[in-house]
Every structure is written in structure tokens, then in C-alpha cells.
C-alpha positions in Angstrom: 0.0 0.0 0.1 2.9 2.0 0.3 3.9 2.1 -2.9 0.5 2.9 -4.5 0.1 5.9 -2.0 3.7 7.4 -3.3 2.5 6.8 -6.8 -0.5 9.1 -6.0 1.7 11.7 -4.6 3.6 11.8 -7.4 0.6 11.9 -10.0 -1.0 15.3 -7.3 2.6 17.0 -8.8 1.8 16.2 -11.6 -1.8 16.8 -11.7 -1.1 20.2 -10.1 1.7 20.5 -12.5 -0.8 20.8 -15.7 -3.0 23.1 -14.2 -2.8 26.8 -14.9 -2.2 28.0 -11.5 -1.7 31.6 -12.1 -4.8 32.1 -13.9 -6.6 30.0 -10.8 -4.7 32.1 -7.9 -5.7 35.3 -10.4 -9.3 34.0 -10.4 -9.6 32.6 -6.5 -7.9 36.6 -5.9 -10.8 38.5 -7.2 -13.7 36.1 -6.4 -12.6 34.7 -2.4 -14.6 31.7 -3.3 -14.2 28.0 -3.7 -17.5 25.6 -4.3 -16.6 21.9 -3.5 -18.8 19.3 -4.6 -18.8 16.0 -3.3 -20.5 12.9 -2.9 -21.1 11.7 1.4 -18.4 9.1 0.8 -15.8 11.8 -0.6 -16.3 14.2 2.7 -13.3 13.7 4.6 -11.7 14.4 1.1 -14.2 18.6 1.0 -13.1 18.7 4.6 -9.7 18.9 3.7 -9.7 21.1 1.0 -12.5 23.4 3.3 -9.5 23.5 5.6 -7.1 23.9 3.8 -8.4 27.0 2.0 -9.7 28.3 4.9 -7.0 28.1 7.1 -5.0 29.6 4.7 -6.7 32.3 4.6 -7.0 31.9 0.7 -10.4 31.4 0.3 -13.8 30.7 1.9 -15.2 27.4 0.7 -18.7 26.6 -0.5 -19.5 22.9 0.1 -22.1 21.4 -2.2 -23.1 17.3 -1.0 -24.5 16.3 -4.7 -27.2 15.2 -4.0 -28.4 18.5 -2.1 -27.3 20.6 -4.9 -29.4 18.9 -7.9 -32.6 19.2 -4.8 -32.4 22.9 -5.7 -29.4 24.4 -3.9 -27.9 25.5 -6.6 -29.1 29.3 -6.3 -25.5 30.9 -5.2 -23.9 29.0 -7.9 -26.0 31.1 -10.4 -26.1 34.7 -9.1 -22.9 35.1 -6.5 -19.5 35.1 -8.1 -16.5 32.9 -7.0 -13.0 32.0 -8.6 -13.4 28.1 -8.4 -15.6 24.7 -8.9 -13.9 21.6 -7.7 -16.0 18.6 -8.4 -14.6 15.5 -6.6 -15.5 12.8 -8.4 -15.6 9.0 -8.9 -14.7 7.0 -11.4 -15.6 3.3 -13.4 -13.4 1.2 -15.2 -15.5 -0.6 -18.0 -13.9 -3.9 -18.8 -13.5 -5.8 -22.4 -14.8 -8.8 -22.7 -11.1 -10.2 -23.5 -10.5 -8.7 -20.5 -7.2 -6.6 -21.3 -8.4 -3.9 -22.5 -10.1 -1.1 -20.8 -12.1 1.9 -20.9 -12.3 4.9 -18.3 -15.7 6.5 -17.6 -17.9 8.9 -15.5 -21.1 8.1 -13.7 -23.7 9.3 -15.4 -24.5 11.6 -13.1 -21.1 13.1 -12.8 -20.9 13.7 -17.3 -24.3 16.1 -16.5 -22.9 18.1 -13.7 -20.0 18.4 -15.1 -21.6 20.0 -18.1 -23.6 22.3 -16.0 -20.5 23.1 -13.6 -18.3 24.1 -16.8 -20.5 26.1 -18.1 -21.5 27.9 -15.6 -18.1 29.1 -15.1 -17.5 30.2 -18.2 -20.0 32.6 -17.7 -19.0 33.4 -14.4 -15.1 33.7 -15.6 -14.6 30.9 -13.2 -11.7 28.2 -13.0 -13.2 24.1 -13.0 -11.2 21.2 -11.8 -12.2 17.6 -11.3 -10.1 15.9 -8.6 -11.0 11.5 -8.7 -9.9 8.3 -8.7 -10.5 5.4 -10.0 -10.1 4.1 -6.4 -13.4 2.1 -5.2 -13.0 1.6 -1.6 -14.0 5.5 -0.3 -10.8 5.2 2.2 -8.9 4.8 -0.7 -10.5 6.8 -2.7 -9.3 9.5 -0.5 -6.5 8.9 -0.1 -5.2 9.6 -3.1 -7.9 12.4 -4.1 -6.2 14.2 -1.0 -2.6 13.2 -2.6 -3.4 16.4 -4.9 -4.3 18.6 -2.3 -1.3 19.7 -0.8 0.7 20.5 -4.0 -3.1 22.2 -5.4 -2.7 24.6 -2.0 0.6 25.6 -2.2 0.5 26.1 -5.7 -2.1 28.3 -5.3 -0.4 30.0 -2.6 2.8 30.3 -4.0 1.5 32.3 -6.5 -0.8 34.6 -4.8 2.3 35.5 -2.2 0.7 33.5 0.5 3.2 31.4 3.2 0.0 28.7 4.1 2.2 27.3 6.8 2.2 31.1 8.4 -0.6 33.4 6.7 -0.6 35.0 9.4 2.4 37.0 10.4 2.6 38.5 13.2 0.0 36.2 14.7 -3.2 38.1 15.5 -2.6 38.4 20.1 -6.2 38.8 20.6 -6.3 35.2 18.5 -4.1 33.1 20.6 -6.3 33.0 23.9 -8.6 31.9 21.9 -6.1 29.2 19.9 -4.8 27.8 23.7 -8.6 28.4 25.3 -8.8 24.9 27.4 -12.2 26.4 29.7 -15.9 25.3 28.8 -17.5 25.9 26.7 
């Protein structure tokens, strides 16, 4: 499993290297909202994306569980500006009868959602990224998907001149008491 995860990290680095980080960072700087679309078993990755963008100070994140989005929670994406959409997708694989050839595909809903989100992003001059793997087990899917995130957030932060490990320097004194708070809530 270690070898597979190391390979996933290498793929994650290449995935981000192939993106136009300069344009993505510019869009996020102008409109610091990121919409993330996920299914329930992809929630760990969605939460990690939210945490990384918010804690680095790069952007606010709105999470959309796909089924809820489909049933009417799409108003904000039409009415408000944003810089980036990240769609977490699961990929399937069809194997031919001979067992040698295979075709990677997206599930029908993800195909339709991708079309809608791409169109909205074009209208809003925003960027669209799909993050997904063919891993069947949800735990492995999340591990493989999350391998892209450190590279993505670091590259965007560098482009924006933000040290994501210390986005506030000096750290606000008022926040230190809250950070170290140990009393009752």
C-alpha cells in the first residue's frame, strides 16, 4: 500500500503541474470563493479542501453535497461570483470481454453535473477542476484524491505570495487566547 500511495503523490504533483495555477490564483484573488461538490463518502476530501483554503486565508469554501445541490441548493452558484469550482468525482472502469482493454468513464450524473458546472464557470470567468480516482473503496479514494491537495494549495499560495504555513504574520494576539483556550464551551 505504501508504494501505491507514493505513486498517488507523484500523480498528485503532476496533476497540479498540468493546471494553469497562475490563472486559477488570479481568479481566486478577484473572487475568493471556492465551491466544492462531493458525495457523502468523499466528505473527508471535501473537508480537507475546505480546511486548507480557509486556514491559509486564500478563500472561503462552500461545500455542496451533490444530491442536495441537485434538489435546489444551486442558487448561489448562479447568483454570486466565485473563482473556482472543484468537483470530486468517482471514475469507473469497463473491462472488455478479452480482459485486456479497459475504458475509464465517469458516472452519468457526474457527466451531467460536469457539463453544467463547466458552463457556469465559463459564464462567471471561473475555473473548474475535477479531482477523482478509480479507487473503489472510499478510504482509498479519499487517500488518492487528497494527495493532490497539498500541491494544489501550496501552488496557489505561492502564486498569491501567501505562506500557507503562516498566513498571518505576526499572529494576532487576540486570537492566541482563543487558540489556546482550555475552559468550558
